[in-house]
VORO-753679 format. One record per residue (C-alpha): residue in three letters; x negated, y negated, z negated. Coordinates in steps of 0.05 Angstrom, whole numbers, plus 5000, padded with zeros to 4 digits. Layout:
! residues N
ALAXYZ ...
! end
This chain:
! residues 113
UNK070877930932 UNK065577930878 UNK066278310813 UNK062378200749 UNK063178710693 UNK061278610621 UNK061978960554 UNK058379620557 UNK054079860501 UNK052480410451 UNK057780630402 UNK058981220357 UNK064381720371 UNK071081450348 UNK068980740361 UNK071580220409 UNK069079780465 UNK072379290512 UNK070079200583 UNK071478580622 UNK071378470697 UNK071577780728 UNK073677750801 UNK071977180846 UNK072377020920 UNK078377250960 UNK082177500899 UNK088877370931 UNK087377950978 UNK086478450922 UNK091779000925 UNK089179430868 UNK083879340815 UNK081179770759 UNK075480180732 UNK071680790754 UNK065981140720 UNK060281600736 UNK056982060686 UNK050082350698 UNK050382910749 UNK057782790763 UNK061882450816 UNK065081780806 UNK072081830779 UNK077981380769 UNK078981160696 UNK084680660700 UNK087380180751 UNK092979720769 UNK095880010833 UNK098479600891 UNK105279620858 UNK102379310795 UNK103379910750 UNK097580180709 UNK094980870723 UNK090281280679 UNK086581920686 UNK089382430638 UNK083282480593 UNK083781740573 UNK091281670565 UNK093081430496 UNK085981190483 UNK084480690538 UNK088680090558 UNK087879680621 UNK090378960621 UNK089578350663 UNK089477590658 UNK091477330726 UNK089676610708 UNK082576820692 UNK082277340747 UNK079877820695 UNK081478550683 UNK080078880616 UNK079179590594 UNK080179700520 UNK077080360500 UNK078880660433 UNK077381320400 UNK071381400446 UNK068382090456 UNK061482300478 UNK064482540544 UNK066481820558 UNK059081660567 UNK058081390637 UNK056680790679 UNK063180420687 UNK064680030750 UNK069879510764 UNK073079660832 UNK077779240875 UNK081579430937 UNK083378970994 UNK082579251064 UNK076279551037 UNK073479770970 UNK069179300929 UNK064679530872 UNK061979100817 UNK055379250783 UNK055979810733 UNK055779730658 UNK053180300615 UNK057580590561 UNK054181090515 UNK057981450460 UNK053781820409 UNK056382410371 
! end
């Protein structure tokens, strides 16, 4: 499975960004797919994902602000991020799970105060 992420950038607090992740390869084997992030000096953390059951899961700090969606025809997963806060600044990674974990390249999201 290959994952290509797009859409990061610099935005002011309160602004919005949309990340896209295009999956290719053995996409039929993907059980779960979503986004994780890593801020400077911190560990990587789950942001939002579609679990193996298909339901979306969000970390508490982004609930109500971020929305994960998918287009199965395009093999693309999106992360709409609204009301961004400086603490959302991080490198965002698209992640897919088959029998192993696949990581896409990160995309930088910077939120200025």
